[in-house]
N, C-alpha and C positions, 0 to 999 in steps of 0.2 A: 849298436849292433843293428843291421837291417835283415829283416825279416821277408822273404819272397812269400809272396801271397798269391798261389795258383788257384785258378778256377777248377773246380770239380770236373773230372771227365763226363760229360753225357754218354751214356752207352744206347745204342738203339735197341729196340725191341729183339732182334735176333741175339745179340749180345757178344758181338764179336769184334766189332769196329768201333770206334768214336764216331758221333753224329757228326763231327766237323771233320773227319778225316778227309784227305785230299782224295783218297780212292773209293769211289761210289760206284761200284758195280753191283749188279743184281748177283745176290746171293742164296736167295730161296730158289730150291730146284723147280718148283712149278711155274715161279716169275720166268726164270731162264727160258723153261719149256716154251712158254707162250712169246716170249722175245723173239725165240727162233721161228716159230710159227709165223708171227706177224712179218719179220723181216723177209721171210721166204716168200710169203704172200703177196708182201710188196714189190718185190722182185720179179714176180711171176705178174704182178698187174702192169708192171712196166715193160715186161718184155710182151705183153698183149698190146700193147700200145696205149695205155693209160698214163701219158707223161706228162699231164699236169700235176703239180703238187696239190691242187685243191681236189684233185679225183683220189688222190693216194690217201689225202687228209679225211675224206668222207668215209673211205673204207675203214682207216684206222678208227675214227670215231664210232664207226657202227660195232667194230670189233670190241673196243673197249666198254661201249655201253654193255654189249650182250654179257661181258665178263662182270661188269657192275652188277648187272640183274642179276646174274646166277649166284653172286657172291662167291667168285671163284678165287679169288686170293683176297688178302686184306687191304683195306683203302690206301694205306701207305705205300705198299707194294705196288698196286695200281698205279697211284700218281708217279712213282719211280720208273715204272715200266712205260709209262707214256712219255716220261721225259728222255728216256733212252732211246725210245722209237723214234720220237721226234728230231732226235740228234741224228740217228740213223739216216730219216729220210731227208734231212737238209745236206748230208754228204754225197756229192754227186759222185765220188769214187765208188759207191756201193752198186750206181746204178750203169757203170761204165760198158758199153757193148763190145764183147771180144771181138777181134778182129779174125774174119774168117780168112784160110789160108785159100789161095786160087786154085782152082782146079787144073790139072795139067792133063787131060785125057786127050 
């Protein structure tokens, strides 16, 4: 007779999903709001002409440093937020310029 030995599930501090879950989305409301603000700001910076990844990264680093200094969210959420925003910044489809329609006057 064989016995299956399963590892106990690790639960993250939020308590809703397992730590090793393939679905790793932000679930904290404040972290989601910061993600939306940062990504909107990165797109705005891109539209203003800051098209170098290093410039966008400097902006991101400053924003994250301010969140860290203010203890706005927990450190593990801040790390997760940084990973998600860096993933957003590396995806070129997020910065695609919409094609304008020609003027027919």
